[in-house]
C-alpha positions in Angstrom: -36.3 -10.1 50.8 -33.7 -13.0 50.7 -36.6 -14.6 48.0 -36.7 -11.4 45.8 -32.7 -10.9 45.5 -32.8 -14.9 44.4 -35.3 -13.9 41.9 -33.5 -10.8 41.1 -30.3 -13.0 40.6 -32.3 -15.4 38.4 -33.4 -12.7 36.6 -29.9 -11.3 35.5 -28.0 -14.6 34.8 -30.9 -15.9 32.5 -30.8 -12.4 30.5 -27.1 -12.5 30.2 -27.2 -16.2 28.5 -29.6 -14.7 26.6 -27.8 -12.1 25.1 -24.6 -14.3 24.9 -27.0 -17.2 23.1 -27.8 -14.1 20.6 -24.0 -13.3 19.7 -22.8 -16.4 19.4 -25.5 -17.3 17.2 -24.8 -14.4 15.3 -21.3 -15.3 14.9 -22.3 -18.6 13.7 -24.5 -17.5 11.3 -22.2 -13.9 10.1 -20.3 -14.6 6.3 -17.3 -16.3 6.3 -15.8 -13.1 4.8 -16.9 -11.4 7.7 -15.2 -14.0 10.2 -12.0 -14.9 8.8 -8.9 -13.0 7.4 -10.2 -14.1 3.4 -8.4 -12.9 0.1 -9.3 -11.4 -2.7 -7.4 -11.3 -6.2 -8.1 -8.8 -9.3 -6.9 -8.2 -12.8 -7.5 -4.7 -14.5 -7.3 -3.7 -18.0 -6.7 0.7 -18.0 -5.9 3.9 -20.1 -3.1 5.7 -18.1 -2.9 9.9 -19.1 0.6 11.0 -18.9 0.9 13.6 -16.0 3.5 16.7 -15.3 6.8 15.9 -16.3 6.4 13.1 -18.0 4.1 14.8 -20.4 6.9 17.1 -21.7 7.8 13.5 -22.9 5.0 11.8 -24.1 1.7 13.8 -24.1 -0.8 10.8 -25.5 -3.2 8.2 -23.4 -1.4 5.0 -23.1 -4.1 2.0 -24.2 -1.6 -0.5 -23.4 -1.9 -1.4 -19.7 -2.4 -4.3 -17.2 -3.2 -4.0 -12.9 -2.6 -7.3 -11.1 -3.8 -7.3 -7.4 -3.8 -9.5 -4.7 -5.1 -8.8 -0.9 -5.7 -9.8 2.5 -9.1 -9.0 3.5 -9.5 -8.9 7.8 -12.5 -8.5 9.4 -12.7 -4.7 10.1 -13.1 -3.5 6.7 -8.8 -3.2 6.3 -6.7 -5.4 4.2 -2.7 -5.6 3.0 -1.9 -6.3 -0.4 0.8 -6.5 -3.3 0.3 -4.7 -7.1 2.1 -5.0 -10.1 1.0 -4.8 -13.6 2.5 -3.2 -16.8 2.5 -0.3 -18.4 3.4 1.2 -21.8 3.0 4.2 -23.6 4.6 5.7 -27.1 4.3 8.5 -29.3 5.9 8.9 -33.0 7.3 12.2 -34.0 7.5 13.2 -37.8 10.8 13.0 -39.5 13.5 15.9 -38.5 16.8 16.4 -38.5 18.8 16.0 -35.3 22.3 16.9 -34.0 23.9 15.3 -32.3 27.6 17.0 -31.6 29.4 17.4 -35.3 26.7 15.0 -36.7 23.3 15.5 -37.9 20.5 12.7 -38.2 17.7 12.6 -40.4 15.0 10.3 -38.6 11.5 9.7 -36.7 11.4 9.8 -33.6 9.3 7.4 -31.4 9.3 8.2 -28.0 7.7 4.7 -25.4 8.2 4.7 -21.8 7.4 1.2 -19.8 7.1 0.7 -16.5 6.4 -2.2 -14.1 5.7 -1.9 -11.0 5.9 -3.7 -8.1 4.5 -2.4 -4.9 2.5 -3.3 -1.2 -1.0 -1.9 -0.3 -3.5 -1.0 2.0 -7.0 0.1 1.6 -10.1 0.4 3.7 -13.2 0.1 2.7 -16.7 1.3 3.2 -19.0 -1.9 3.6 -18.0 -4.9 5.3 -16.4 -7.6 3.5 -19.7 -10.1 2.4 -21.5 -6.8 1.1 -22.4 -6.4 -2.8 -20.8 -3.1 -3.2 -17.5 -2.3 -1.4 -16.1 1.2 -2.6 -12.5 1.8 -0.8 -9.4 4.1 -0.8 -6.0 2.8 -0.9 -2.5 3.9 -0.9 0.6 1.8 -2.1 4.1 2.8 -2.5 7.0 0.4 -3.5 9.4 0.8 -5.9 8.3 0.5 -10.0 11.3 -1.1 -13.1 11.0 2.1 -15.6 12.5 1.7 -19.4 12.7 4.9 -21.0 14.0 4.0 -24.6 13.7 7.3 -27.3 14.6 6.3 -31.1 16.0 8.5 -33.9 15.4 5.8 -36.7 17.7 2.8 -35.8 19.4 4.9 -33.5 18.1 4.9 -29.6 19.3 6.9 -26.7 17.8 4.2 -23.9 18.2 4.4 -19.5 16.7 1.8 -17.5 16.7 1.1 -13.5 14.4 0.5 -10.5 13.1 3.5 -8.4 10.6 4.4 -5.8 7.1 4.9 -6.5 3.8 5.5 -4.5 0.2 5.1 -6.1 -3.0 6.7 -3.7 -6.2 5.2 -5.3 -10.0 4.9 -4.9 -12.1 1.6 -6.4 -15.8 0.1 -5.9 -15.7 -3.6 -6.5 -19.5 -4.6 -7.3 -20.2 -8.4 -6.8 -24.0 -8.2 -7.7 -25.3 -9.8 -4.4 -23.5 -10.4 -0.8 -21.3 -13.5 0.1 -21.1 -13.7 -4.2 -17.8 -14.6 -5.2 -17.1 -13.0 -8.3 -17.7 -9.4 -9.4 -16.2 -6.3 -11.4 -13.7 -3.8 -10.3 -13.1 -0.1 -11.4 -9.8 1.9 -9.9 -8.7 5.3 -10.1 -4.9 5.2 -9.2 -2.7 8.3 -9.0 0.9 6.7 -9.8 4.0 9.0 -9.1 7.5 7.2 -9.9 10.5 9.1 -8.6 12.3 8.3 -12.1 14.1 11.6 -14.2 16.2 11.4 -17.6 16.7 13.6 -20.8 13.5 14.3 -21.2 11.6 13.1 -18.2 13.2 16.7 -16.3 11.6 16.0 -12.6 9.3 12.5 -12.7 7.1 10.4 -14.0 3.9 10.9 -13.1 0.5 9.5 -14.1 -3.4 8.4 -13.7 -4.8 5.4 -14.0 -7.9 4.5 -15.1 -9.0 0.9 -14.9 -11.8 -1.7 -14.7 -11.7 -5.5 -14.5 -12.5 -8.5 -12.8 -12.1 -9.6 -9.3 -12.7 -12.9 -7.0 -12.8 -12.6 -3.5 -12.4 -16.0 -1.6 -11.4 -18.7 1.8 
């Protein structure tokens, strides 16, 4: 009986040791992207479509937009980051006569809107950090510097300032193969800036579709 008990104990110890060895071995050979906190940098060019109250001021798609983003990637498919960029939109109206109090001006109206966001982001990825294809969802919030300038010829109606902003997004990063460091990224982002002035009567929401390059490293 004692020999049987000793044999069972020996088998249990051996099995546990083998399991621990397999786990340690798998950890040793796992990708550094999946074992440690790593980082990611991306730059994208985008098109911005005005929505909601912004369409009352400028209703054209903007082709002049840049998005920059940096992230710390955690092993559990979660990331924290910072993001900024440059967004510019312009629309020109034909010459008209405008009344300003007791004066009338014949001028070409040029409406412009510049937005520079500064936000923190949190993302969840649906694939491990070393994967070749990484779809994700993201929420971001912070502030944005807004420059509202409406030109009437050489005259200008201008208001600038920092306002709160939120920007949920979905996207996908494609690296071609596992552990590849350079890849491509596409993203769809809804941005809402709490800025209202003159023709921007409520706020400044927009939809940005962007594509660019991404680098992940450790």
